[in-house]
N, C-alpha and C positions, 0 to 999 in steps of 0.2 A: 187211362180210361178215356173213352171216346163218347161224344154226344153227337148223334146224327140229326141233322136238320135239312130242310129243303133249301133255305136261304139264310146266309149269314150277312148281316149288314154292319159294316165297320164305319162308325160315326153316327152320332145322334143329333145332328143339326137339321136344318130344313130339309135337305135332300135325303139324309138318312132316315128321318122320321117318316117322310113321304114314301120312301122305298119299303120300309118295314110294314107300314099300314097297307100299302098296295099289295105286297106279297101275301099278307094275311087275308086281305079281301079275296084273293084268288084261292083261298083254302090251303095255302102252304104253311108249313111250320117255319118259324123264323126266330132268329136271335138278333139282338141289337147290342153292339159292342162299343163302349165309349171309354176313353182314357182320361178325359178331362171333365170340367163342369158341364152339367146339362144346361141347355139353353142355346139358342142359335147365335151365330156370329152377328147377325143383324140386330138381335135384341140386346146382346151383351156389349159389343164393342163397335158395331157398325152403323147401320142406317138409323136406328132409333136414337141412341145417344147423340149422334152427330146432328140429327134434326132438332133435338132439344137444344143443343148449343146454338144452332142457326136461328131458332125461334127467339132466343134471348138476344142474339145479335141484331135481328130484325127490329126488335122492340127498341133497342138502343139507337139504331140507325134512324128509325122513324122519328124518335124524339129529337135527335141531334140535327136532323135534316128538315125540320119543320119550317124554318124561316121563309123559304120561298113561297110557302102557302100562306104566310102571314101568321104562322103559329110559332111562337117563341117560347122555348123552354130554357130556363136558367137553372144552374146548379145541378145539372145532370151528373149522377154518380152511379157507376157500375160496381156493384159489390161482387167481386169475382168468386169469393167463397160461397155466397148464396147462389150464384149462377151454377156453379159446379155441384153444389149440394142438390139442387133441383134436378139437374141432369142425372145424377146417380139415383135419386129417389124415384123418379119416373122410369128410368131405365130398369130398375129393380122390379117395378110393377109389371113392365112388359115381359121381363124374364119370368116372373111369377106366373103369367098366363101360359107361357110355354111349358113350365114345369107342371102346372095343373093339368095341362093336356096330356102329360105323360102318365098321369095316374091310372089311365085306362089300360096301360100296357102291363101285362102280368109280370110280376117280379122275376119269375123264372126265365123270362125272355130277355132280361137285361143283364149284361155281363160288364163289370167294371175292370178295365185293364187295357194294355196295349196289345193289339193283335199283330201277328206276323205269320206269313205263310211258312209252313214246313214242307209242303208238297202242294200240287194243284188241288184245290178244294179242301185243304186241311189247314186249320189255323190254331196256333198256340196263343193263349191269352195270358199275359202276365198276371200273377196272383190267382189264377184259376187252375185247379187240378186237372180238369178234363180238357182234351182237345176237341175242337169243333170240326166235324166232317160235314161239309155242305155240298149239296148238288150244284149250287151257284152262289157266288159271292158278289155283293155290291160294295164298292169302295166309295165312301162318302166322307172322307177324312178332312175335308175343308182345305184351308190354306192358311199361311202365316205371313206376316209382314216381312218384306225383304229389306235388309239394311245394307246399303252400298259399302264397299271397302273403305271409301274415304271418310265414312262416318264411324267406322268400327272402333276407333281409338278414343272416342269421346265419353265412354263410360255412361254414367247415369245422366249425362247431359243430353243424351239421345232419347227422345220420346217416340213412341208409335201411337196410333190411335187408341190402342188398348190402354196404355199408361197415361195418356193425356187426361182422360176423364177421371183419373184417380188422384190428380193433384189437389192439394187442399185449397189452393187459390190459383187464379189465373196468373201466368207468368208475366213479367214486365216486358219481355221481348222474346221473339222466337223467329228462327229461320226455318222455312218450310222447304224441304227438298222434294220436288216432284209436283208439277202443276197439273196432275191428273184429277180424277174425281175427288179422291180423299183430300189431296192437297189444296185444291181450289175451295172446296166446301169449308174445311176447317180453317184454312188460312184466312179467307175472307171473314169468316165468323169471328175469329180472334181479333183481326184488325178492327172490326166494327165494335168489339167489346173493349177497345182501348189498348190492346196489346200491340206494341211496335212490332210489325210483321214484315218480312220480306220473303217472297216466293222465288225459288230457283228451279229452272229447268235447264236441260243441256242440249236437246235436239230440236227444239222449237215446237214440241207438241203442247197441246192445251186442251184439257178436259175431254180427250178422246175425239175431238173434231177432226174429220178427214177432209172436209170441204175447205179449200184455201180461202175462199171469200168469207165464209162464216167464221173461220178461225181469225181472220184479220179483223173483222168487226168485233168479235168477242175480246180479242187482245186489246184493241183500242179502248173498249169500255172498261176493262179491268185496270188498265194502266192509268186511267183518269182517277181511279180511287185509291190504288195501293201500289206498293213497290213490287214489281214483277219483272223478272228477267228470264225469258224462256230459252235463251242461248248463252247462259252464263258460263264462264270458264273459270273454274276454281284454281287459284294459285296456291292457297294455303288454308288448311283447316286444322285448328288445334285447340285443346282446352287451355284456358287461362284463368286468372283470378276472378274475372267477370262472368265466366261461364264458357263461352266458345268464341274464339277469334276467327274471322273469315276474311281472307283477301281474295278478291275476284275481279274479273273483267265483266262489266255489265253488257247489256245488249248493244250498246253503242261503242263497245271496245274500251271504255274508260276503266282504269283500275280504281277499285274502291276497297276500303277496309271498314268492317263493322264488328261490333261485339254484340253477342246475343246471350240471353240467359239459358236458352235451350235451343235445340234443333228438333224438328219433327221430321222423321223419315216417312215420307209418303211416296216412295219410289216403287210401289207395286207389291204384289203378294205372290207367293210361290205355293204350288200344291204340296200338301203334307203327304208325301209318299215314301220318304226315306226309311221309315221304321217298318215298312211292310215286308221287306225281304222279297221283293217281286220276282227275282230270278228263280226262287224256289217254286213259284207258281208258273214258271215258263214264260214270264213277261219281261219285257225290256223297255226302258224309257227311250224316247227319241232325243234328238240333239238339244231340244228345248227343255228336257227334263220332264216330259209329259208322256202319258200313255195314249197311243193312237186308238181311236174308237169311232164307232158310227154314231153320230149325234142324233139320228132318228130312232135308233134302238137302244143306245147307250152301251152296246156290247163292245168289249175290247177284242178286236180281231175275231178269231173263231173260237175264242176261249169261253169258259163258263164264268167269266168275270165281267161285271158291269160297273160303270163309273158314272157318278152324278154329282152335280154341284160344283163348288169351287175346286174340288180335287182334280177335275179334268182340265182346268186352266182355260176354259172357253169363255163363258159369259158369267162373271161373278155377280149375279143379280139374284135376289131372293125369288122372284117369280119364275126365273129360269131354273133355279135349283129345285123349286117345288115341282115343276113340270118334269124335270129330268128324274127326280126321285120316283115319281109315280111310274114313269115309263120303265125305269130300271127295275123297280120292284115287281112290276107286272111281268116283264120278260124274264126276270130271274126265276120267278115262281113257275113260269111255263117253259123254262129252258128244256130243250133247245128250240122249241117252237116260238120263235120271236117274231114280232111284228112292229112296224113303225108306230110311234106314238104321235100325238098332236104336238107339233112345234109351231108356236104362234109367231106372228109377224114380230120382227125385232122392235124393241122399245127400250130406250135407256134415257135416264134423266140425271142431270147434275143440278143440285139445289143451291146454286150460286145465284148472284144477281149481276147481269142477266142470267137466267137459267139456261142450261144447255140441254138439248134433247136430240135424239135421232129416232127415226121410225122407218121400218122396212130396210131397204138396202141403203148403205152409206154411199157417198160419192165415190170413195176409193174402190169399193166393191164393184160398182158399175163400170168404172174406168178400167179396172183390171180385167173384167169379164168381156170388155169390148162391146158393151151394150150401147145401142144408139138411143140417146135420150135428149130431151130438151129440159131446160131449167127455167122455172118460174120463181121469182123472188120478190120480197118486199123488205124495204128498209124501215125499221121501226122508229127512226128518228122523228118522223112527222106523222106517225100513225095516231089517230085521234085519241082513242082511249088510253094508249100508252103515254101520250103527252099530258093528258089530264092528270095522270097519276105520277108524273115526273119519272117514269120508268121507260122513257122513249130512247132506248139504245138497243142495237142488235140487228140481226139479219136472219130471215127465214128463206130457205131455198127448197123447192119441191122438184122432184125428178120424175118426169113422165116418159114412158116409152114412146118413141117417135112413131112407130107403126100403128099402135093400138090406142094411144092416148091414156093408157092405164097408169095409175100412180104406182111407182116402184119404190119410192122412199123419200126421205127428207132429212135435212139437218138444219138446226136452228140454234141461235143464241138470242133469246128474246124474253120479254116479260111473259109470265104464265106459260112457259114452255112445257111444264109438266102436264097442262091440260091440252095444249095444242098437240103435243106429242101423242096423247091418247087418241085424239080425233084422227090424226094421220095414220097411226098404227092400225086402228080399226078399219080405215078406208083401204089400206094396203091389204089387210087380211081378207076383206070383202071383195078384193080385186076391182075396185071402183075406178072408173075413168075420171079424168079431170072434169069432163062435161057433167057426169053424174054427181060429182061432189058439188059443183056449182048450182045444181038443182036443189041442194039442201038449204034449209032456212038459216039466215044469219041475222042476228038481232043487232040493234044499234043503240048506243055505241058500246062496242065490246072489242076486246083484243082479237077475237076470232075474225073480225073484218079484215085484219091484216092478212090472215090466211087466204081469205077470198081474193085479195089483191094479188097475191102470189099465184093463185090458181088462174086468175084471169090472164096474168102475164104468160103462164104456161100455155093456156088455151090459144092465145094469139100466136105464139111461136109454133104450136102444132099446126095451126091453120096455114101459116106461111110455109111450113115444111111439107104440106100435103100436095 
């Protein structure tokens, strides 16, 4: 038995829900297929529970670090069970908001089960009697944590961000593999909550930073607070009576041995595409295990398939998934009459301390494209407001086109980078020049004055280059 629809959306996360609603807004018939629990990755296991853990860590850090202000706190105690209980309680509230938003979706449009292609535009759904025949399909199946082979033999001593939040209490010690966004955020938060923590990287990467100067400043700041080796060489990893034994060469080449109760695998995520049987749809993965697609239309090649959110392996960020879902759903409903959707200026934030952000084009993108640009920078070591708060660490660098003076992008590791990043991304999207940005008001004393210093530096270099 077959059911005919205009659009079939596989996955009910941020991108999938956006695609379904966008398709319906175009007047198309649509179904939403989901094989797991409803609720987005962000709300269930991603940005919201991690920020709840970080908030607890910031409270502990502020209490513990008060002495330089003349504020002395004695008898500080972190109750790990209470910390994680609040994380789960508030997380479930956020998930509840997502589930409540699904109440407006007709029950007939929601299918529970795993979808796979049996032919182009034809889907079989496990547990369902009818096949879905769709004029267009949106893949929004999300992603899953990747666990490196060297950690695969550690059994239940390996945690991922999903399982970390389900622990009844904070661990006594943890080794975090991968100093990217997830690893930095959770690793520093656990450290500040009193967990003995060590972060391991292999290739020198840190928080997605591509600018070598910003990376060096961030690395120096993190290393003053916690154990971090971005070029560690693993010699031995095995389970033992204490949990996990690790023998490694640190960043200085010294051999060390440590025992940890758990390891946290934060070595990236991979798109959930394996169950779809893509060859039956005439689609093939590239060498990286991804589908090639047009990021302006979300269309996969010249097919009737669109892909959005973490499933495309591009930018695993909620606001990007939301935009991509809307674009994919609209174009799927109008297929084959597709058109580019609004893609905003790049913006990413890591909620560590110092925070890390990028806006517009990254340093590496400009270098690879051969763009001629100047760099304006500010060191936050002596920036007034940052020093008042004792958060005076990090570096901000802005990139301006040499010929026009237009802001192209920025990377920063700095206090309040989540706010500075927004100002910079808005300026990039508005195609503002450095001169126009300097005409904007800057209050005193605020962290944003550091941005003004970097802009003035860029303006002086532009003047010398003209």
